[in-house]
PDB file of N, CA, C and O in Angstrom:
ATOM      1  N   MET A   1     -23.499 -46.663   4.981  1.00  0.00           N
ATOM      2  CA  MET A   1     -23.392 -45.514   5.866  1.00  0.00           C
ATOM      3  C   MET A   1     -21.925 -45.109   5.976  1.00  0.00           C
ATOM      4  O   MET A   1     -21.076 -45.920   6.345  1.00  0.00           O
ATOM      5  N   GLU A   2     -21.637 -43.862   5.657  1.00  0.00           N
ATOM      6  CA  GLU A   2     -20.267 -43.388   5.686  1.00  0.00           C
ATOM      7  C   GLU A   2     -19.908 -42.878   7.084  1.00  0.00           C
ATOM      8  O   GLU A   2     -20.746 -42.345   7.809  1.00  0.00           O
ATOM      9  N   ASP A   3     -18.622 -43.063   7.436  1.00  0.00           N
ATOM     10  CA  ASP A   3     -18.145 -42.522   8.697  1.00  0.00           C
ATOM     11  C   ASP A   3     -17.981 -41.018   8.575  1.00  0.00           C
ATOM     12  O   ASP A   3     -17.624 -40.508   7.514  1.00  0.00           O
ATOM     13  N   THR A   4     -18.240 -40.325   9.647  1.00  0.00           N
ATOM     14  CA  THR A   4     -18.059 -38.885   9.674  1.00  0.00           C
ATOM     15  C   THR A   4     -16.571 -38.573   9.611  1.00  0.00           C
ATOM     16  O   THR A   4     -15.768 -39.195  10.307  1.00  0.00           O
ATOM     17  N   VAL A   5     -16.210 -37.610   8.777  1.00  0.00           N
ATOM     18  CA  VAL A   5     -14.804 -37.234   8.612  1.00  0.00           C
ATOM     19  C   VAL A   5     -14.605 -35.845   9.204  1.00  0.00           C
ATOM     20  O   VAL A   5     -15.335 -34.907   8.887  1.00  0.00           O
ATOM     21  N   LEU A   6     -13.607 -35.734  10.065  1.00  0.00           N
ATOM     22  CA  LEU A   6     -13.260 -34.465  10.684  1.00  0.00           C
ATOM     23  C   LEU A   6     -11.754 -34.316  10.600  1.00  0.00           C
ATOM     24  O   LEU A   6     -11.017 -35.192  11.053  1.00  0.00           O
ATOM     25  N   PHE A   7     -11.289 -33.214  10.026  1.00  0.00           N
ATOM     26  CA  PHE A   7      -9.860 -32.977   9.805  1.00  0.00           C
ATOM     27  C   PHE A   7      -9.234 -34.090   8.963  1.00  0.00           C
ATOM     28  O   PHE A   7      -8.053 -34.397   9.130  1.00  0.00           O
ATOM     29  N   GLY A   8      -9.994 -34.687   8.079  1.00  0.00           N
ATOM     30  CA  GLY A   8      -9.487 -35.740   7.211  1.00  0.00           C
ATOM     31  C   GLY A   8      -9.382 -37.094   7.883  1.00  0.00           C
ATOM     32  O   GLY A   8      -8.822 -38.024   7.302  1.00  0.00           O
ATOM     33  N   LEU A   9      -9.902 -37.229   9.086  1.00  0.00           N
ATOM     34  CA  LEU A   9      -9.850 -38.489   9.834  1.00  0.00           C
ATOM     35  C   LEU A   9     -11.253 -38.936  10.191  1.00  0.00           C
ATOM     36  O   LEU A   9     -12.139 -38.111  10.414  1.00  0.00           O
ATOM     37  N   THR A  10     -11.453 -40.238  10.243  1.00  0.00           N
ATOM     38  CA  THR A  10     -12.729 -40.751  10.739  1.00  0.00           C
ATOM     39  C   THR A  10     -12.730 -40.606  12.254  1.00  0.00           C
ATOM     40  O   THR A  10     -11.684 -40.383  12.864  1.00  0.00           O
ATOM     41  N   PHE A  11     -13.890 -40.732  12.848  1.00  0.00           N
ATOM     42  CA  PHE A  11     -13.993 -40.551  14.292  1.00  0.00           C
ATOM     43  C   PHE A  11     -13.116 -41.535  15.079  1.00  0.00           C
ATOM     44  O   PHE A  11     -12.437 -41.109  16.014  1.00  0.00           O
ATOM     45  N   PRO A  12     -13.100 -42.834  14.739  1.00  0.00           N
ATOM     46  CA  PRO A  12     -12.208 -43.733  15.492  1.00  0.00           C
ATOM     47  C   PRO A  12     -10.727 -43.366  15.363  1.00  0.00           C
ATOM     48  O   PRO A  12      -9.969 -43.507  16.322  1.00  0.00           O
ATOM     49  N   GLN A  13     -10.310 -42.895  14.174  1.00  0.00           N
ATOM     50  CA  GLN A  13      -8.922 -42.483  13.994  1.00  0.00           C
ATOM     51  C   GLN A  13      -8.612 -41.239  14.822  1.00  0.00           C
ATOM     52  O   GLN A  13      -7.559 -41.153  15.453  1.00  0.00           O
ATOM     53  N   LEU A  14      -9.529 -40.284  14.817  1.00  0.00           N
ATOM     54  CA  LEU A  14      -9.352 -39.062  15.593  1.00  0.00           C
ATOM     55  C   LEU A  14      -9.332 -39.358  17.088  1.00  0.00           C
ATOM     56  O   LEU A  14      -8.538 -38.780  17.831  1.00  0.00           O
ATOM     57  N   GLU A  15     -10.201 -40.254  17.522  1.00  0.00           N
ATOM     58  CA  GLU A  15     -10.253 -40.642  18.931  1.00  0.00           C
ATOM     59  C   GLU A  15      -8.952 -41.316  19.357  1.00  0.00           C
ATOM     60  O   GLU A  15      -8.435 -41.033  20.437  1.00  0.00           O
ATOM     61  N   ASP A  16      -8.424 -42.197  18.526  1.00  0.00           N
ATOM     62  CA  ASP A  16      -7.174 -42.888  18.831  1.00  0.00           C
ATOM     63  C   ASP A  16      -6.007 -41.905  18.898  1.00  0.00           C
ATOM     64  O   ASP A  16      -5.162 -41.996  19.789  1.00  0.00           O
ATOM     65  N   LEU A  17      -5.964 -40.976  17.964  1.00  0.00           N
ATOM     66  CA  LEU A  17      -4.908 -39.974  17.949  1.00  0.00           C
ATOM     67  C   LEU A  17      -4.976 -39.078  19.184  1.00  0.00           C
ATOM     68  O   LEU A  17      -3.954 -38.796  19.809  1.00  0.00           O
ATOM     69  N   ALA A  18      -6.176 -38.636  19.528  1.00  0.00           N
ATOM     70  CA  ALA A  18      -6.345 -37.788  20.708  1.00  0.00           C
ATOM     71  C   ALA A  18      -5.961 -38.540  21.975  1.00  0.00           C
ATOM     72  O   ALA A  18      -5.361 -37.963  22.881  1.00  0.00           O
ATOM     73  N   PHE A  19      -6.298 -39.811  22.044  1.00  0.00           N
ATOM     74  CA  PHE A  19      -5.977 -40.610  23.221  1.00  0.00           C
ATOM     75  C   PHE A  19      -4.473 -40.774  23.376  1.00  0.00           C
ATOM     76  O   PHE A  19      -3.954 -40.772  24.493  1.00  0.00           O
ATOM     77  N   LYS A  20      -3.774 -40.914  22.256  1.00  0.00           N
ATOM     78  CA  LYS A  20      -2.326 -41.122  22.309  1.00  0.00           C
ATOM     79  C   LYS A  20      -1.549 -39.826  22.530  1.00  0.00           C
ATOM     80  O   LYS A  20      -0.408 -39.868  22.988  1.00  0.00           O
ATOM     81  N   ILE A  21      -2.141 -38.687  22.217  1.00  0.00           N
ATOM     82  CA  ILE A  21      -1.434 -37.417  22.357  1.00  0.00           C
ATOM     83  C   ILE A  21      -1.916 -36.625  23.574  1.00  0.00           C
ATOM     84  O   ILE A  21      -1.098 -36.133  24.351  1.00  0.00           O
ATOM     85  N   LEU A  22      -3.225 -36.499  23.745  1.00  0.00           N
ATOM     86  CA  LEU A  22      -3.745 -35.636  24.792  1.00  0.00           C
ATOM     87  C   LEU A  22      -3.612 -36.214  26.196  1.00  0.00           C
ATOM     88  O   LEU A  22      -3.362 -35.468  27.143  1.00  0.00           O
ATOM     89  N   VAL A  23      -3.771 -37.514  26.349  1.00  0.00           N
ATOM     90  CA  VAL A  23      -3.639 -38.110  27.681  1.00  0.00           C
ATOM     91  C   VAL A  23      -2.204 -38.011  28.196  1.00  0.00           C
ATOM     92  O   VAL A  23      -2.011 -37.624  29.349  1.00  0.00           O
ATOM     93  N   PRO A  24      -1.179 -38.346  27.388  1.00  0.00           N
ATOM     94  CA  PRO A  24       0.188 -38.123  27.882  1.00  0.00           C
ATOM     95  C   PRO A  24       0.490 -36.651  28.162  1.00  0.00           C
ATOM     96  O   PRO A  24       1.220 -36.339  29.103  1.00  0.00           O
ATOM     97  N   ALA A  25      -0.065 -35.745  27.353  1.00  0.00           N
ATOM     98  CA  ALA A  25       0.131 -34.317  27.603  1.00  0.00           C
ATOM     99  C   ALA A  25      -0.495 -33.920  28.934  1.00  0.00           C
ATOM    100  O   ALA A  25       0.081 -33.129  29.681  1.00  0.00           O
ATOM    101  N   PHE A  26      -1.665 -34.462  29.232  1.00  0.00           N
ATOM    102  CA  PHE A  26      -2.328 -34.187  30.506  1.00  0.00           C
ATOM    103  C   PHE A  26      -1.511 -34.752  31.669  1.00  0.00           C
ATOM    104  O   PHE A  26      -1.413 -34.117  32.719  1.00  0.00           O
ATOM    105  N   ILE A  27      -0.933 -35.923  31.494  1.00  0.00           N
ATOM    106  CA  ILE A  27      -0.097 -36.519  32.549  1.00  0.00           C
ATOM    107  C   ILE A  27       1.134 -35.653  32.794  1.00  0.00           C
ATOM    108  O   ILE A  27       1.504 -35.423  33.945  1.00  0.00           O
ATOM    109  N   LEU A  28       1.770 -35.173  31.731  1.00  0.00           N
ATOM    110  CA  LEU A  28       2.920 -34.282  31.900  1.00  0.00           C
ATOM    111  C   LEU A  28       2.528 -32.997  32.617  1.00  0.00           C
ATOM    112  O   LEU A  28       3.286 -32.494  33.446  1.00  0.00           O
ATOM    113  N   TYR A  29       1.369 -32.470  32.308  1.00  0.00           N
ATOM    114  CA  TYR A  29       0.877 -31.272  32.987  1.00  0.00           C
ATOM    115  C   TYR A  29       0.636 -31.553  34.473  1.00  0.00           C
ATOM    116  O   TYR A  29       0.950 -30.715  35.319  1.00  0.00           O
ATOM    117  N   MET A  30       0.089 -32.709  34.791  1.00  0.00           N
ATOM    118  CA  MET A  30      -0.128 -33.079  36.195  1.00  0.00           C
ATOM    119  C   MET A  30       1.201 -33.221  36.941  1.00  0.00           C
ATOM    120  O   MET A  30       1.292 -32.847  38.110  1.00  0.00           O
ATOM    121  N   ILE A  31       2.228 -33.756  36.280  1.00  0.00           N
ATOM    122  CA  ILE A  31       3.551 -33.852  36.892  1.00  0.00           C
ATOM    123  C   ILE A  31       4.080 -32.456  37.193  1.00  0.00           C
ATOM    124  O   ILE A  31       4.649 -32.221  38.259  1.00  0.00           O
ATOM    125  N   PHE A  32       3.892 -31.525  36.251  1.00  0.00           N
ATOM    126  CA  PHE A  32       4.303 -30.140  36.474  1.00  0.00           C
ATOM    127  C   PHE A  32       3.573 -29.545  37.672  1.00  0.00           C
ATOM    128  O   PHE A  32       4.190 -28.871  38.496  1.00  0.00           O
ATOM    129  N   ILE A  33       2.279 -29.782  37.780  1.00  0.00           N
ATOM    130  CA  ILE A  33       1.495 -29.241  38.889  1.00  0.00           C
ATOM    131  C   ILE A  33       1.992 -29.793  40.225  1.00  0.00           C
ATOM    132  O   ILE A  33       2.137 -29.043  41.190  1.00  0.00           O
ATOM    133  N   ILE A  34       2.251 -31.094  40.286  1.00  0.00           N
ATOM    134  CA  ILE A  34       2.734 -31.703  41.533  1.00  0.00           C
ATOM    135  C   ILE A  34       4.111 -31.150  41.896  1.00  0.00           C
ATOM    136  O   ILE A  34       4.371 -30.850  43.061  1.00  0.00           O
ATOM    137  N   ALA A  35       4.999 -31.014  40.898  1.00  0.00           N
ATOM    138  CA  ALA A  35       6.336 -30.463  41.166  1.00  0.00           C
ATOM    139  C   ALA A  35       6.243 -29.018  41.632  1.00  0.00           C
ATOM    140  O   ALA A  35       6.966 -28.614  42.543  1.00  0.00           O
ATOM    141  N   ASN A  36       5.374 -28.244  41.028  1.00  0.00           N
ATOM    142  CA  ASN A  36       5.196 -26.857  41.437  1.00  0.00           C
ATOM    143  C   ASN A  36       4.637 -26.780  42.860  1.00  0.00           C
ATOM    144  O   ASN A  36       5.055 -25.930  43.646  1.00  0.00           O
ATOM    145  N   LEU A  37       3.710 -27.650  43.183  1.00  0.00           N
ATOM    146  CA  LEU A  37       3.159 -27.705  44.525  1.00  0.00           C
ATOM    147  C   LEU A  37       4.241 -28.051  45.545  1.00  0.00           C
ATOM    148  O   LEU A  37       4.296 -27.451  46.618  1.00  0.00           O
ATOM    149  N   ALA A  38       5.089 -29.001  45.220  1.00  0.00           N
ATOM    150  CA  ALA A  38       6.184 -29.376  46.118  1.00  0.00           C
ATOM    151  C   ALA A  38       7.168 -28.230  46.295  1.00  0.00           C
ATOM    152  O   ALA A  38       7.661 -27.991  47.397  1.00  0.00           O
ATOM    153  N   TRP A  39       7.454 -27.521  45.205  1.00  0.00           N
ATOM    154  CA  TRP A  39       8.413 -26.417  45.274  1.00  0.00           C
ATOM    155  C   TRP A  39       7.859 -25.258  46.096  1.00  0.00           C
ATOM    156  O   TRP A  39       8.564 -24.707  46.942  1.00  0.00           O
ATOM    157  N   LYS A  40       6.598 -24.882  45.857  1.00  0.00           N
ATOM    158  CA  LYS A  40       6.008 -23.747  46.569  1.00  0.00           C
ATOM    159  C   LYS A  40       5.761 -24.046  48.044  1.00  0.00           C
ATOM    160  O   LYS A  40       5.788 -23.135  48.871  1.00  0.00           O
ATOM    161  N   SER A  41       5.524 -25.295  48.377  1.00  0.00           N
ATOM    162  CA  SER A  41       5.293 -25.642  49.781  1.00  0.00           C
ATOM    163  C   SER A  41       6.591 -25.964  50.513  1.00  0.00           C
ATOM    164  O   SER A  41       6.580 -26.242  51.712  1.00  0.00           O
ATOM    165  N   LYS A  42       7.725 -25.926  49.781  1.00  0.00           N
ATOM    166  CA  LYS A  42       9.036 -26.240  50.356  1.00  0.00           C
ATOM    167  C   LYS A  42       9.009 -27.598  51.052  1.00  0.00           C
ATOM    168  O   LYS A  42       9.406 -27.734  52.209  1.00  0.00           O
ATOM    169  N   ALA A  43       8.534 -28.590  50.321  1.00  0.00           N
ATOM    170  CA  ALA A  43       8.314 -29.922  50.883  1.00  0.00           C
ATOM    171  C   ALA A  43       9.611 -30.681  51.140  1.00  0.00           C
ATOM    172  O   ALA A  43       9.621 -31.593  51.967  1.00  0.00           O
ATOM    173  N   GLY A  44      10.671 -30.347  50.483  1.00  0.00           N
ATOM    174  CA  GLY A  44      11.914 -31.093  50.635  1.00  0.00           C
ATOM    175  C   GLY A  44      11.877 -32.366  49.804  1.00  0.00           C
ATOM    176  O   GLY A  44      10.897 -32.644  49.114  1.00  0.00           O
ATOM    177  N   LYS A  45      12.957 -33.134  49.878  1.00  0.00           N
ATOM    178  CA  LYS A  45      13.048 -34.351  49.061  1.00  0.00           C
ATOM    179  C   LYS A  45      12.029 -35.397  49.490  1.00  0.00           C
ATOM    180  O   LYS A  45      11.348 -35.991  48.655  1.00  0.00           O
ATOM    181  N   TYR A  46      11.929 -35.617  50.787  1.00  0.00           N
ATOM    182  CA  TYR A  46      11.023 -36.647  51.297  1.00  0.00           C
ATOM    183  C   TYR A  46       9.559 -36.263  51.054  1.00  0.00           C
ATOM    184  O   TYR A  46       8.750 -37.103  50.659  1.00  0.00           O
ATOM    185  N   GLY A  47       9.231 -35.013  51.290  1.00  0.00           N
ATOM    186  CA  GLY A  47       7.866 -34.546  51.057  1.00  0.00           C
ATOM    187  C   GLY A  47       7.495 -34.584  49.587  1.00  0.00           C
ATOM    188  O   GLY A  47       6.366 -34.918  49.229  1.00  0.00           O
ATOM    189  N   THR A  48       8.460 -34.238  48.731  1.00  0.00           N
ATOM    190  CA  THR A  48       8.213 -34.285  47.288  1.00  0.00           C
ATOM    191  C   THR A  48       7.957 -35.714  46.830  1.00  0.00           C
ATOM    192  O   THR A  48       7.084 -35.961  45.999  1.00  0.00           O
ATOM    193  N   LEU A  49       8.719 -36.645  47.374  1.00  0.00           N
ATOM    194  CA  LEU A  49       8.502 -38.052  47.044  1.00  0.00           C
ATOM    195  C   LEU A  49       7.085 -38.474  47.406  1.00  0.00           C
ATOM    196  O   LEU A  49       6.409 -39.127  46.611  1.00  0.00           O
ATOM    197  N   TRP A  50       6.633 -38.107  48.596  1.00  0.00           N
ATOM    198  CA  TRP A  50       5.293 -38.492  49.028  1.00  0.00           C
ATOM    199  C   TRP A  50       4.205 -37.784  48.226  1.00  0.00           C
ATOM    200  O   TRP A  50       3.147 -38.359  47.966  1.00  0.00           O
ATOM    201  N   LEU A  51       4.464 -36.545  47.837  1.00  0.00           N
ATOM    202  CA  LEU A  51       3.497 -35.854  46.982  1.00  0.00           C
ATOM    203  C   LEU A  51       3.340 -36.577  45.649  1.00  0.00           C
ATOM    204  O   LEU A  51       2.223 -36.793  45.177  1.00  0.00           O
ATOM    205  N   PHE A  52       4.467 -36.947  45.046  1.00  0.00           N
ATOM    206  CA  PHE A  52       4.391 -37.650  43.762  1.00  0.00           C
ATOM    207  C   PHE A  52       3.745 -39.024  43.920  1.00  0.00           C
ATOM    208  O   PHE A  52       2.981 -39.450  43.054  1.00  0.00           O
ATOM    209  N   LEU A  53       4.038 -39.709  44.998  1.00  0.00           N
ATOM    210  CA  LEU A  53       3.413 -41.021  45.207  1.00  0.00           C
ATOM    211  C   LEU A  53       1.913 -40.897  45.443  1.00  0.00           C
ATOM    212  O   LEU A  53       1.123 -41.626  44.843  1.00  0.00           O
ATOM    213  N   ALA A  54       1.526 -39.984  46.308  1.00  0.00           N
ATOM    214  CA  ALA A  54       0.111 -39.867  46.671  1.00  0.00           C
ATOM    215  C   ALA A  54      -0.728 -39.278  45.536  1.00  0.00           C
ATOM    216  O   ALA A  54      -1.807 -39.786  45.231  1.00  0.00           O
ATOM    217  N   LEU A  55      -0.236 -38.217  44.918  1.00  0.00           N
ATOM    218  CA  LEU A  55      -1.031 -37.544  43.895  1.00  0.00           C
ATOM    219  C   LEU A  55      -0.849 -38.151  42.511  1.00  0.00           C
ATOM    220  O   LEU A  55      -1.696 -37.971  41.636  1.00  0.00           O
ATOM    221  N   GLY A  56       0.250 -38.870  42.310  1.00  0.00           N
ATOM    222  CA  GLY A  56       0.514 -39.420  40.999  1.00  0.00           C
ATOM    223  C   GLY A  56       0.147 -40.871  40.828  1.00  0.00           C
ATOM    224  O   GLY A  56       0.415 -41.447  39.774  1.00  0.00           O
ATOM    225  N   ILE A  57      -0.461 -41.487  41.830  1.00  0.00           N
ATOM    226  CA  ILE A  57      -0.748 -42.923  41.774  1.00  0.00           C
ATOM    227  C   ILE A  57      -1.726 -43.262  40.642  1.00  0.00           C
ATOM    228  O   ILE A  57      -1.655 -44.354  40.080  1.00  0.00           O
ATOM    229  N   GLY A  58      -2.634 -42.345  40.303  1.00  0.00           N
ATOM    230  CA  GLY A  58      -3.601 -42.607  39.237  1.00  0.00           C
ATOM    231  C   GLY A  58      -2.954 -42.741  37.880  1.00  0.00           C
ATOM    232  O   GLY A  58      -3.218 -43.701  37.156  1.00  0.00           O
ATOM    233  N   PHE A  59      -2.106 -41.787  37.526  1.00  0.00           N
ATOM    234  CA  PHE A  59      -1.488 -41.905  36.205  1.00  0.00           C
ATOM    235  C   PHE A  59      -0.336 -42.890  36.196  1.00  0.00           C
ATOM    236  O   PHE A  59       0.072 -43.346  35.128  1.00  0.00           O
ATOM    237  N   ILE A  60       0.196 -43.228  37.355  1.00  0.00           N
ATOM    238  CA  ILE A  60       1.183 -44.313  37.401  1.00  0.00           C
ATOM    239  C   ILE A  60       0.495 -45.623  37.011  1.00  0.00           C
ATOM    240  O   ILE A  60       1.061 -46.422  36.265  1.00  0.00           O
ATOM    241  N   GLY A  61      -0.710 -45.844  37.508  1.00  0.00           N
ATOM    242  CA  GLY A  61      -1.484 -47.020  37.124  1.00  0.00           C
ATOM    243  C   GLY A  61      -1.854 -47.012  35.656  1.00  0.00           C
ATOM    244  O   GLY A  61      -1.848 -48.055  35.003  1.00  0.00           O
ATOM    245  N   PHE A  62      -2.178 -45.832  35.133  1.00  0.00           N
ATOM    246  CA  PHE A  62      -2.521 -45.714  33.710  1.00  0.00           C
ATOM    247  C   PHE A  62      -1.317 -46.058  32.835  1.00  0.00           C
ATOM    248  O   PHE A  62      -1.453 -46.765  31.838  1.00  0.00           O
ATOM    249  N   ILE A  63      -0.144 -45.558  33.209  1.00  0.00           N
ATOM    250  CA  ILE A  63       1.073 -45.853  32.453  1.00  0.00           C
ATOM    251  C   ILE A  63       1.410 -47.342  32.562  1.00  0.00           C
ATOM    252  O   ILE A  63       1.791 -47.966  31.571  1.00  0.00           O
ATOM    253  N   ALA A  64       1.271 -47.911  33.760  1.00  0.00           N
ATOM    254  CA  ALA A  64       1.557 -49.335  33.947  1.00  0.00           C
ATOM    255  C   ALA A  64       0.621 -50.189  33.097  1.00  0.00           C
ATOM    256  O   ALA A  64       1.051 -51.182  32.511  1.00  0.00           O
ATOM    257  N   LYS A  65      -0.648 -49.811  33.026  1.00  0.00           N
ATOM    258  CA  LYS A  65      -1.611 -50.552  32.204  1.00  0.00           C
ATOM    259  C   LYS A  65      -1.192 -50.551  30.740  1.00  0.00           C
ATOM    260  O   LYS A  65      -1.218 -51.592  30.084  1.00  0.00           O
ATOM    261  N   GLY A  66      -0.809 -49.399  30.232  1.00  0.00           N
ATOM    262  CA  GLY A  66      -0.362 -49.309  28.845  1.00  0.00           C
ATOM    263  C   GLY A  66       0.904 -50.105  28.596  1.00  0.00           C
ATOM    264  O   GLY A  66       1.040 -50.747  27.554  1.00  0.00           O
ATOM    265  N   LEU A  67       1.827 -50.071  29.539  1.00  0.00           N
ATOM    266  CA  LEU A  67       3.075 -50.828  29.405  1.00  0.00           C
ATOM    267  C   LEU A  67       2.815 -52.330  29.426  1.00  0.00           C
ATOM    268  O   LEU A  67       3.401 -53.072  28.638  1.00  0.00           O
ATOM    269  N   ILE A  68       1.948 -52.777  30.311  1.00  0.00           N
ATOM    270  CA  ILE A  68       1.609 -54.204  30.380  1.00  0.00           C
ATOM    271  C   ILE A  68       0.926 -54.653  29.093  1.00  0.00           C
ATOM    272  O   ILE A  68       1.230 -55.725  28.569  1.00  0.00           O
ATOM    273  N   GLN A  69       0.007 -53.841  28.583  1.00  0.00           N
ATOM    274  CA  GLN A  69      -0.652 -54.180  27.325  1.00  0.00           C
ATOM    275  C   GLN A  69       0.352 -54.261  26.190  1.00  0.00           C
ATOM    276  O   GLN A  69       0.255 -55.148  25.342  1.00  0.00           O
ATOM    277  N   TYR A  70       1.304 -53.359  26.161  1.00  0.00           N
ATOM    278  CA  TYR A  70       2.324 -53.364  25.105  1.00  0.00           C
ATOM    279  C   TYR A  70       3.202 -54.601  25.206  1.00  0.00           C
ATOM    280  O   TYR A  70       3.491 -55.245  24.197  1.00  0.00           O
ATOM    281  N   LEU A  71       3.624 -54.932  26.411  1.00  0.00           N
ATOM    282  CA  LEU A  71       4.516 -56.078  26.602  1.00  0.00           C
ATOM    283  C   LEU A  71       3.825 -57.417  26.297  1.00  0.00           C
ATOM    284  O   LEU A  71       4.461 -58.352  25.813  1.00  0.00           O
ATOM    285  N   LEU A  72       2.531 -57.498  26.583  1.00  0.00           N
ATOM    286  CA  LEU A  72       1.784 -58.728  26.323  1.00  0.00           C
ATOM    287  C   LEU A  72       1.184 -58.774  24.910  1.00  0.00           C
ATOM    288  O   LEU A  72       0.628 -59.793  24.501  1.00  0.00           O
ATOM    289  N   GLY A  73       1.299 -57.680  24.179  1.00  0.00           N
ATOM    290  CA  GLY A  73       0.747 -57.650  22.833  1.00  0.00           C
ATOM    291  C   GLY A  73      -0.758 -57.547  22.790  1.00  0.00           C
ATOM    292  O   GLY A  73      -1.375 -57.962  21.809  1.00  0.00           O
ATOM    293  N   ILE A  74      -1.364 -57.003  23.830  1.00  0.00           N
ATOM    294  CA  ILE A  74      -2.819 -56.845  23.902  1.00  0.00           C
ATOM    295  C   ILE A  74      -3.150 -55.456  23.385  1.00  0.00           C
ATOM    296  O   ILE A  74      -2.500 -54.483  23.767  1.00  0.00           O
ATOM    297  N   GLU A  75      -4.139 -55.353  22.531  1.00  0.00           N
ATOM    298  CA  GLU A  75      -4.511 -54.052  21.990  1.00  0.00           C
ATOM    299  C   GLU A  75      -5.938 -53.763  22.276  1.00  0.00           C
ATOM    300  O   GLU A  75      -6.442 -52.706  21.898  1.00  0.00           O
TER     301      GLU A  75
END
């Protein structure tokens, strides 16, 4: 049984590439949204810090998970 090829890549290769490119792009977009929200609401330095902490805790955990896996050599 042959693997399905899309854009010259098998599905697992395409999935891995999308995971490595699209998820960080989405995280950068979320950072932009939080910064824009802080700027438009005139939150100030302290308010901006809390916005990033409260709204960014999900992708902070995602980044930490990837960093821990990299440091421990877990794939």
